[in-house]
N, C-alpha and C positions, 0 to 999 in steps of 0.2 A: 733566721732572725736571731736565734739563740746564740749562734756562733758570733754574730755581729755584736750582740750585747756582751759577750764574754771578752772579745778583743776586736774593737772596731778598726784598729789599724791593720789587721790581717784579713778580716772577713767583711763581706758586703751583704746588703739585703738584696736578695734575688727575687725581684718581682718583674712583671712585664716592662714597666717603665724604666727601671734601672738597667735591665738586660738590653732592652732596645736602645736606650740612650748611649750605653757604653759601646754597643756594636756600631752605632752611627758615628760616635766620636772617634773610634779607633779604626774603623774600616774592617772590623772583625766579622767573622761568620757569626750568625745568630747563636745565642746561648740557649740551653735547654734546662729548665728548672728541675727536671727529674733525672739528671745525670750528675753523678759525683765528679766525673772528669770535666764536664762542662762547667760545673760550679767552681772547681779548682782553677780552671782557665779564666773564668770570670773574675775571681778574686785576684789572681796574678795581674791581669790586665787592669783591673780597678786600682790596685796599688801603684802600678807604673803610671797610670793616667793621673791619679791624685798627686803623685810626686812631681810629675812633669808640670802640672798647672798649679801646684801649691794649694790643693783643695783639702780641707779638713774632712775627716770621715763623716762628721755630722752634716756637712754641706753637700756631700756627694749625691745623696738621694735626690735632693731638690734640683741640683744642677742637671743630673742625668735625666730626670723626669721632664724637665723643661726642654732639653735637647730632643728627647723622644717626641714630645707633643709638637714641637716646632717642625721636626722632620716629617711627622705624619700629616700635618696641615699642608705642608708644601707638596706632598704626594697626592693630595686630594685634587681631583680635577673638577672644575665647575661643571654643573649640568649643561648638556648641550642646549643651545638656544635655538628656538624655532622662529623663523621669520614668517609672519602671515601677511605682511604688507597691510594695506588698508581694507582688505576684504572683510574681516570681522566687523570693523567699524561701519562699513557700508551696509552690511547685513543688519546690524542693530538699528541703524538709522532708518532703513527701509521697513524694518519690523515696527519701529515706533510710529512711522508715518502711516502704515497700512494695518495697524492692529485693530481691526474692527470686527473680527470674527472670533469664535471660540476656538 
């Protein structure tokens, strides 16, 4: 983050959302926050991506985070649905009709 504050045109903020968003936007391999080589690759691709789409350094974080969130939501699968038919409703109706014991 300090490098970004020093020169936002050359450096980017390297957090999960920006790394994930840029990887999705460019089709790149995932970035690693604990690798200088990976951070340098992130910054290079970030500059190229910003230039290509005319995105200011101050806008990049928000755009990449939105791309990342959107991509993650698409990857989520809905929980499997289980069809019980009318059996549970019949059971409850029978229970209500014959609920005369403890």
